[in-house]
C-alpha positions as CSV (number, residue, x, y, z in Angstrom):
1,M,-34.8,7.2,10.5
2,S,-31.0,7.1,10.1
3,V,-29.4,3.7,10.0
4,K,-26.8,3.0,12.7
5,M,-24.5,0.4,11.2
6,P,-21.9,-1.6,13.1
7,K,-18.4,-0.5,12.2
8,P,-15.7,-3.0,11.1
9,V,-12.7,-3.3,13.3
10,S,-9.0,-3.5,12.4
11,K,-7.2,-6.8,11.4
12,T,-5.3,-6.6,14.7
13,E,-8.5,-6.4,16.7
14,L,-10.1,-9.2,14.7
15,S,-7.1,-11.4,15.4
16,R,-7.5,-10.7,19.1
17,L,-11.2,-11.5,18.9
18,Y,-10.7,-14.8,17.2
19,T,-8.0,-15.7,19.7
20,R,-10.5,-15.0,22.5
21,L,-13.1,-17.0,20.6
22,A,-10.8,-20.1,20.5
23,I,-10.3,-19.9,24.3
24,D,-14.0,-19.3,25.1
25,T,-15.1,-22.2,22.9
26,H,-12.4,-24.6,24.3
27,H,-10.8,-24.6,20.8
28,R,-14.0,-25.8,19.0
29,L,-13.7,-22.6,16.9
30,D,-10.0,-22.1,16.7
31,N,-8.4,-20.6,13.5
32,S,-5.0,-22.0,14.5
33,T,-6.1,-25.6,14.0
34,A,-7.4,-27.3,10.9
35,E,-10.5,-28.6,12.5
36,G,-11.3,-25.3,14.2
37,Q,-10.8,-23.4,11.0
38,A,-13.0,-25.8,9.1
39,R,-15.8,-25.1,11.5
40,L,-15.3,-21.3,11.2
41,D,-15.4,-21.6,7.4
42,L,-18.6,-23.5,7.7
43,L,-20.2,-20.9,9.9
44,H,-19.1,-18.1,7.5
45,R,-20.7,-20.0,4.6
46,F,-23.8,-20.6,6.6
47,F,-24.3,-16.9,7.4
48,D,-23.6,-16.0,3.8
49,A,-26.1,-18.6,2.6
50,C,-28.8,-17.3,5.0
51,A,-28.3,-13.7,3.8
52,N,-28.5,-14.7,0.1
53,L,-31.4,-17.1,0.5
54,Y,-33.6,-15.2,3.0
55,G,-32.5,-11.6,3.0
56,T,-33.1,-11.3,6.7
57,M,-33.5,-13.6,9.6
58,T,-33.4,-13.4,13.4
59,L,-30.2,-14.9,14.8
60,W,-32.2,-17.2,17.0
61,H,-34.0,-18.5,14.0
62,A,-30.6,-18.9,12.3
63,W,-29.4,-21.0,15.1
64,E,-32.4,-23.3,14.9
65,L,-31.9,-23.5,11.1
66,F,-28.2,-24.4,11.7
67,Q,-29.3,-27.3,13.9
68,H,-31.6,-28.4,11.0
69,V,-28.9,-28.1,8.4
70,E,-26.0,-29.5,10.5
71,P,-27.6,-32.0,12.9
72,E,-24.5,-34.1,13.4
73,L,-22.3,-31.1,14.4
74,T,-24.8,-29.8,16.9
75,A,-25.9,-33.1,18.2
76,K,-22.4,-34.2,18.9
77,K,-21.7,-30.7,20.5
78,K,-19.0,-29.9,18.0
79,I,-20.6,-26.4,17.8
80,L,-22.7,-25.3,20.7
81,R,-25.3,-22.6,20.8
82,K,-23.1,-20.2,22.8
83,D,-20.3,-20.8,20.2
84,F,-22.8,-19.8,17.4
85,F,-23.7,-16.5,19.1
86,S,-20.1,-15.8,20.1
87,F,-19.2,-16.2,16.4
88,A,-22.0,-13.8,15.5
89,E,-20.5,-11.2,17.8
90,I,-17.4,-11.2,15.7
91,V,-18.9,-11.2,12.3
92,R,-20.9,-8.2,13.4
93,V,-17.7,-6.2,13.3
94,E,-16.4,-7.8,10.1
95,K,-17.2,-6.6,6.6
96,H,-19.7,-8.9,4.9
97,A,-22.6,-8.7,2.4
98,Y,-24.9,-8.7,5.4
99,A,-24.9,-6.9,8.7
100,I,-25.8,-8.2,12.2
101,M,-28.2,-5.6,13.5
102,L,-29.1,-5.2,17.2
103,L,-32.8,-4.5,17.9
104,P,-32.2,-0.8,18.8
105,D,-30.5,-0.4,15.4
106,L,-33.7,-1.5,13.7
107,Y,-36.4,-0.2,16.1
108,E,-36.2,3.1,18.0
109,E,-38.2,1.8,21.0
110,E,-36.3,-1.4,21.5
111,T,-33.7,-1.6,24.2
112,S,-32.3,-5.1,24.1
113,I,-28.7,-5.3,23.0
114,S,-28.5,-9.1,23.3
115,I,-26.9,-10.8,20.3
116,Q,-29.5,-13.5,20.6
117,D,-32.2,-10.9,19.7
118,A,-30.2,-9.5,16.8
119,E,-31.1,-9.9,13.1
120,L,-29.0,-10.8,10.1
121,V,-29.9,-8.3,7.4
122,H,-28.5,-8.3,3.8
123,R,-27.0,-5.0,3.0
124,M,-29.1,-4.8,-0.2
125,L,-31.9,-3.9,2.2
126,I,-30.0,-1.1,3.9
127,Y,-29.6,2.4,2.5
128,P,-27.4,5.0,4.1
129,N,-29.6,7.8,2.8
130,I,-33.2,8.9,3.3
131,W,-34.5,5.4,2.3
132,G,-32.9,3.8,5.3
133,L,-34.4,0.5,6.2
134,N,-37.6,0.9,4.1
135,E,-36.8,-2.2,2.0
136,Y,-36.1,-4.2,5.1
137,Y,-39.5,-3.3,6.6
138,K,-41.2,-4.0,3.3
139,L,-39.6,-7.4,3.0
140,L,-40.8,-8.4,6.5
141,S,-44.4,-7.5,5.6
142,Y,-44.0,-9.8,2.5
143,Q,-42.6,-12.7,4.5
144,D,-45.2,-12.4,7.2
145,D,-45.8,-15.9,8.6
146,K,-44.6,-17.9,5.6
147,P,-42.7,-21.1,6.4
148,C,-38.9,-21.0,6.0
149,V,-38.0,-23.2,3.0
150,V,-34.7,-25.1,3.2
151,P,-33.2,-26.3,0.0
152,A,-31.1,-29.5,-0.2
153,H,-27.8,-29.3,1.7
154,D,-25.6,-28.8,-1.3
155,V,-27.9,-26.2,-2.8
156,F,-28.2,-24.3,0.5
157,Y,-24.4,-23.9,0.8
158,A,-24.2,-23.1,-2.9
159,Y,-26.0,-19.9,-2.1
160,A,-23.1,-18.8,0.1
161,D,-21.7,-17.6,-3.3
162,P,-23.8,-14.4,-4.2
163,N,-23.3,-15.2,-7.9
164,Y,-25.0,-18.6,-7.7
165,F,-28.3,-16.8,-8.3
166,W,-27.3,-16.7,-12.0
167,E,-26.2,-20.3,-12.2
168,T,-29.7,-21.9,-12.5
169,P,-30.9,-22.9,-16.0
170,E,-33.6,-20.1,-16.0
171,A,-31.0,-17.5,-15.0
172,R,-28.5,-18.6,-17.6
173,S,-31.3,-18.5,-20.2
174,L,-32.2,-14.9,-19.4
175,R,-28.5,-13.9,-19.2
176,F,-27.8,-15.4,-22.6
177,F,-30.8,-13.7,-24.1
178,L,-29.8,-10.3,-22.7
179,A,-26.2,-10.6,-23.7
180,N,-27.2,-11.2,-27.3
181,L,-29.5,-8.3,-27.7
182,H,-28.0,-5.7,-30.1
183,V,-28.2,-1.9,-30.1
184,A,-30.3,-0.8,-33.1
185,P,-28.3,0.2,-36.2
186,N,-29.9,3.7,-36.1
187,A,-29.4,4.3,-32.4
188,K,-27.8,7.6,-31.4
189,T,-26.4,6.3,-28.2
190,T,-22.6,6.4,-27.4
191,A,-20.1,4.9,-25.0
192,P,-18.5,7.2,-22.4
193,D,-15.6,7.9,-24.8
194,G,-18.1,9.0,-27.5
195,T,-17.8,5.8,-29.6
196,P,-21.2,5.0,-31.3
197,L,-22.9,1.9,-29.8
198,C,-25.0,1.1,-32.8
199,G,-24.8,-2.6,-33.8
200,K,-23.0,-3.7,-30.6
201,A,-24.2,-6.7,-28.5
202,L,-25.4,-5.7,-25.0
203,S,-22.5,-7.8,-23.6
204,E,-20.1,-5.2,-25.1
205,V,-21.9,-2.1,-24.0
206,V,-20.8,0.5,-21.4
207,F,-23.3,3.3,-21.2
208,W,-24.2,6.2,-19.0
209,T,-28.0,6.6,-18.4
210,K,-29.7,9.9,-17.9
211,D,-29.8,9.2,-14.2
212,D,-26.1,8.6,-14.2
213,H,-25.4,12.0,-15.8
214,W,-27.9,13.6,-13.4
215,E,-26.3,12.2,-10.3
216,Y,-22.8,13.0,-11.5
217,D,-23.7,16.6,-12.2
218,D,-25.8,16.9,-9.0
219,Y,-23.1,15.8,-6.6
220,K,-20.5,18.3,-5.5
221,A,-18.1,16.1,-3.5
222,A,-15.3,14.5,-5.5
223,W,-15.7,11.1,-3.8
224,R,-19.4,10.9,-4.7
225,K,-18.7,11.8,-8.3
226,K,-16.0,9.1,-8.4
227,A,-18.5,6.5,-7.0
228,V,-21.1,7.4,-9.7
229,A,-18.5,7.2,-12.4
230,E,-17.2,3.8,-11.3
231,E,-20.7,2.4,-11.2
232,A,-21.6,3.9,-14.6
233,N,-18.5,2.6,-16.3
234,R,-19.2,-1.0,-15.4
235,P,-20.6,-3.3,-18.2
236,Y,-24.2,-2.4,-18.8
237,L,-25.3,-6.0,-19.0
238,Q,-24.0,-6.6,-15.5
239,R,-25.8,-3.5,-14.2
240,I,-29.1,-4.6,-15.8
241,M,-28.7,-8.1,-14.3
242,E,-28.1,-6.8,-10.8
243,K,-31.3,-4.7,-11.0
244,I,-33.3,-7.7,-12.2
245,Q,-31.8,-9.8,-9.4
246,R,-32.7,-7.2,-6.8
247,G,-36.3,-6.9,-8.2
248,I,-36.8,-10.7,-8.1
249,L,-35.5,-11.1,-4.6
250,L,-37.6,-8.2,-3.3
251,S,-40.6,-9.2,-5.4
252,F,-41.1,-6.0,-7.3
253,V,-40.3,-7.3,-10.8
254,C,-43.9,-6.6,-11.9
255,D,-43.7,-3.0,-10.8
256,Q,-40.2,-2.5,-12.4
257,F,-40.6,-4.5,-15.6
258,S,-41.3,-1.4,-17.6
259,Y,-38.2,0.2,-16.0
260,Y,-36.0,-2.6,-17.2
261,V,-37.3,-2.2,-20.7
262,E,-36.8,1.6,-20.5
263,L,-33.1,1.1,-19.4
264,L,-32.5,-1.2,-22.3
265,E,-34.3,1.2,-24.7
266,E,-32.3,4.1,-23.4
267,A,-29.1,2.3,-24.4
268,G,-30.5,1.8,-27.9
269,I,-32.1,-1.6,-27.7
270,Q,-35.3,-1.9,-29.7
271,F,-37.6,-4.8,-28.9
272,T,-39.5,-6.5,-31.6
273,K,-42.7,-8.4,-30.5
274,P,-40.9,-11.8,-30.5
275,Q,-38.0,-10.4,-28.5
276,F,-40.3,-8.7,-26.0
277,E,-42.3,-11.9,-25.5
278,A,-39.1,-13.9,-25.0
279,F,-37.8,-11.3,-22.5
280,A,-41.1,-11.4,-20.5
281,N,-41.2,-15.2,-20.6
282,R,-37.6,-15.7,-19.5
283,L,-38.0,-13.1,-16.7
284,C,-41.1,-14.8,-15.4
285,E,-39.4,-18.2,-15.5
286,L,-36.5,-16.9,-13.6
287,N,-38.7,-15.3,-11.0
288,N,-40.9,-18.4,-10.6
289,H,-37.9,-20.7,-10.1
290,S,-35.9,-18.5,-7.8
291,H,-35.6,-18.8,-4.0
292,L,-37.3,-15.5,-3.2
293,W,-36.7,-13.5,0.0
294,S,-40.4,-12.6,0.1
295,N,-41.2,-16.3,0.2
296,C,-38.6,-17.0,3.0
297,G,-36.5,-18.9,0.4
298,G,-39.4,-20.6,-1.4
299,Q,-39.7,-20.9,-5.1
300,P,-43.1,-19.6,-6.4
301,V,-43.7,-22.8,-8.4
302,E,-43.3,-24.9,-5.3
303,M,-45.0,-22.8,-2.7
304,Y,-48.0,-24.1,-0.8
305,D,-51.6,-23.5,-2.1
306,G,-53.3,-20.5,-0.5
307,L,-50.1,-18.5,0.0
308,D,-49.3,-15.3,-1.9
309,N,-46.2,-16.9,-3.6
310,A,-45.2,-14.0,-5.9
311,E,-45.6,-16.1,-9.0
312,L,-45.6,-14.0,-12.2
313,D,-47.4,-14.6,-15.5
314,A,-45.8,-13.4,-18.7
315,A,-49.0,-12.4,-20.4
316,A,-50.0,-10.2,-17.5
317,L,-46.5,-8.7,-17.4
318,M,-46.6,-7.8,-21.1
319,K,-49.9,-5.9,-20.6
320,T,-48.0,-3.2,-18.7
321,M,-46.4,-2.2,-22.0
322,Q,-47.6,-1.0,-25.4
323,L,-46.9,-2.1,-28.9
324,D,-46.0,0.8,-31.2
325,P,-47.3,0.8,-34.8
326,D,-43.7,0.2,-36.0
327,G,-43.7,-3.2,-34.2
328,Y,-41.6,-2.2,-31.1
329,Y,-42.6,-2.4,-27.5
330,R,-42.1,0.7,-25.5
331,N,-43.2,2.5,-22.4
332,P,-44.2,6.0,-23.6
333,V,-45.4,7.0,-20.1
334,L,-42.2,6.4,-18.2
335,S,-40.0,8.0,-20.9
336,R,-41.9,11.3,-20.6
337,I,-41.7,11.6,-16.8
338,T,-39.2,14.0,-15.5
339,P,-39.1,14.0,-11.6
340,K,-39.5,17.4,-10.0
341,K,-36.7,18.4,-7.7
342,N,-37.1,20.2,-4.5
343,E,-34.3,22.4,-3.0
344,D,-32.1,19.5,-2.0
345,G,-32.4,17.8,-5.3
346,Q,-34.7,15.0,-4.2
347,D,-38.2,14.1,-5.3
348,G,-40.1,15.3,-2.3
349,T,-43.4,13.6,-3.3
350,I,-41.8,10.2,-3.5
351,R,-39.9,10.7,-0.3
352,K,-43.0,11.6,1.6
353,Q,-44.9,8.6,0.3
354,Y,-42.0,6.3,1.3
355,A,-41.9,7.8,4.7
356,V,-45.5,7.0,5.4
357,S,-45.1,3.5,4.0
358,A,-42.0,2.8,6.2
359,N,-43.8,3.9,9.4
360,F,-46.7,1.6,8.6
361,L,-44.5,-1.4,7.9
362,H,-42.4,-0.5,11.0
363,D,-45.4,-0.9,13.2
364,K,-46.5,-4.1,11.5
365,R,-43.1,-5.6,11.9
366,R,-42.9,-4.9,15.6
367,K,-46.0,-7.1,16.1
368,V,-44.4,-9.9,14.0
369,C,-41.1,-9.5,15.9
370,Y,-42.8,-9.9,19.3
371,N,-44.8,-12.9,18.1
372,R,-41.6,-14.6,17.0
373,R,-39.7,-13.9,20.2
374,G,-42.7,-14.8,22.2
375,K,-42.7,-18.3,20.8
376,H,-39.1,-18.7,21.9
377,T,-39.8,-17.4,25.4
378,N,-42.8,-19.6,26.0
379,S,-41.0,-22.8,24.9
380,L,-37.9,-22.0,27.0
381,D,-40.0,-21.1,30.1
382,K,-41.5,-24.6,30.0
383,G,-38.0,-26.1,29.9
384,G,-38.4,-27.6,26.4
385,T,-36.3,-27.2,23.3
386,P,-37.1,-23.9,21.6
387,H,-39.0,-24.6,18.4
388,A,-38.6,-22.8,15.1
389,A,-40.3,-19.4,14.9
390,Y,-40.9,-20.2,11.3
391,P,-41.8,-23.8,10.8
392,I,-39.2,-25.7,8.8
393,P,-40.8,-28.2,6.4
394,C,-39.7,-31.8,6.8
395,C,-39.2,-32.2,3.1
396,T,-36.3,-30.4,1.4
397,H,-36.3,-29.2,-2.2
């Protein structure tokens, strides 16, 4: 299924839309006044925080969450429900780390193009290639009916900054550990300019992996080669950290732990047993204290009993690896795998498996989607205040 993404509009068109918004909201959301601009900034931060904390969320649920987070603004009618959805119409055609997706963009059989039925989806869940919305469907199956966890007010808005993920004590501990790993003295790895990397700290390393070289050689278009080169020439530590962050948020750290180790080994890092244990422990601590998308923003260490909370155990994680006789941990199985290519250069077996998985999750998600919207419809038909599709705990963390 190809992904139909909303296209950003020009600055001139955006200016016109915001002028129209000011008029339609009776200047409650007016970027020409200090008070109106402050409310617009707050809404932008709110949408960013939702994307970074939850990964995906229906806009109706986002509105209910906004009432919970900003009760004074909504109770005093400083921002109305129609203002919220009119704002969402505009950010849909702006460029953000998230996308506002209408139901037909997500499900082929859906026809509603109402902004109130739309979903906020982090772009990390969207691929423009064959993978499409596979990660999005997978995340929804993980979230299932878990309650939405709302952090304290200041922590909630801190997540409007995508880099805040790495500002917790557990994240800083892992980042410090990784930054101070050193390439082995006998390593044969080199930087893109041919300079040997042996003895360098990981924080100083720029390195092209086998996959980087494969992609660069495989692509024919100059712009694609340029994109691969720009990615590969970024600091290697940053690239590793981004992969770890993605794995934690999407709850496949356990499946990809050996992959992280392989990437580090490929650059010339050799793990001793104490280093390996420290890496596993720090990674598990970060996972267990992070607000996971799969937990609807909940931290595994604080999730309710009886829920699959995605908590990791370092001892179990280390069992996925093997200790060599020379005292280093490696993954000999992964290092020997060379994916077979079909005619278009893709791994056909993996693609086929993902396609089956995506269809299954697509069907499961449709049921969940209808259930959520059904709750809203029932409450509105009775004339009451629509209740949260995901229950919001009274206590905040």
